[in-house]
Phi, psi and omega in degrees: 000135179256140176245124177234127174216184168301323186279332180196165178228097197235137165275115188255126180248129173291135174246235182289144178233117175231165182256127166243097190060238180266019188236137179262121179244124180249127184255154173289164189293160186288342180271359183301140172290323174258105184289133186217158174221134176244115180267122177238122182272162167308320180303314180301319189284318176295325177292318178298313190292314174306310176300323182300307182292344179260353180254105179304322182291320188286322176297316177302320178298320177292313185298316192260019182301321179302322173302306176307319192290314186300309182305314177300319181295324183292328188279350184268000000 
């Protein structure tokens, strides 16, 4: 996953994912140059799902995800 902002342009690879109480903690891959942790709350998940459901392009992306995945694998 690529993260781009005014502060950084980073390739984020998933590492360990653990639950800490009501929060999901996603750590960057152990080999990552810039160590990161992402804290996801239930409120974050519900907000993301709401946005997904009202965005036609996001819904189409999810529906065609298998096709996009195969196409990306073949292009490498």
